C-alpha positions in Angstrom: 84.0 106.7 98.5 86.9 108.9 97.9 90.2 109.2 99.7 88.7 112.2 101.6 85.8 110.2 102.9 88.2 107.3 103.8 90.2 109.9 105.9 87.1 111.1 107.6 86.2 107.5 108.6 89.8 107.1 109.9 89.3 110.2 112.1 86.2 108.6 113.5 88.0 105.3 114.2 85.8 103.4 111.7 88.6 101.9 109.5 90.4 98.5 109.6 93.8 98.2 108.0 95.0 95.1 106.1 93.7 91.9 104.6 93.6 90.0 107.9 91.3 92.6 109.6 89.0 92.7 106.5 88.5 88.9 106.5 88.2 88.7 110.3 85.5 91.4 110.4 83.9 90.7 107.0 80.3 90.7 108.5 80.8 94.2 109.9 82.2 95.9 106.9 80.6 98.7 104.9 83.1 99.2 102.2 86.5 97.7 101.3 89.2 99.4 99.3 92.4 98.2 97.8 95.4 99.9 96.3 95.7 99.5 92.5 99.1 98.0 93.0 97.9 95.4 95.6 99.4 92.0 95.3 97.5 89.3 93.4 97.5 87.1 96.4 95.6 89.9 98.3 93.0 90.2 95.6 92.5 86.4 95.5 92.1 86.2 99.3 89.4 88.9 99.2 87.6 87.2 96.3 87.7 83.8 97.9 86.2 85.3 101.1 83.4 86.9 98.9 84.4 90.4 99.9 83.7 93.0 97.2 86.1 95.9 96.9 86.9 99.1 95.1 90.3 99.9 93.6 91.9 103.2 94.6 95.2 104.8 93.8 98.7 103.3 94.3 99.9 102.4 97.9 102.3 105.3 97.8 99.7 107.8 96.8 97.2 106.6 99.4 100.0 106.7 102.0 100.7 110.3 101.2 97.1 111.5 101.0 96.1 109.7 104.2 99.3 110.9 105.9 100.2 107.3 107.0 103.5 106.2 108.4 103.1 102.7 106.8 102.1 101.1 103.6 98.7 99.3 103.4 97.0 97.5 100.6 93.5 97.1 102.1 91.3 99.6 103.9 87.9 98.6 105.3 85.2 100.9 106.7 82.9 99.6 109.4 79.1 99.6 109.3 77.5 101.8 111.9 76.7 99.7 114.9 73.8 100.9 117.1 75.0 101.6 120.7 73.6 99.4 123.5 71.1 101.0 125.8 72.6 102.1 129.0 70.7 101.4 132.2 70.7 103.7 135.2 72.2 102.2 138.3 68.8 102.1 139.9 67.4 99.9 137.2 70.1 97.2 137.5 68.5 95.7 140.6 65.0 95.5 139.1 
């Protein structure tokens, strides 16, 4: 996945930011990306949680390309979750 594809996922609301969100939602993740200048502690936490990741550009480069107002080391995209079937109001009482 490229920065462009990551941005598209962000526009759809399918991205978690940060190590805590990646670990908390590890079962629902499609891809995890880290900045090449991520802290060693961050890398170790991902590895100890058995989360595979891809290394991208530096935090500053990612921040500029994604037009973020904050620094972030970890970006996680979410698997597509099937939507629940909606029942018509007349079917609820049946």
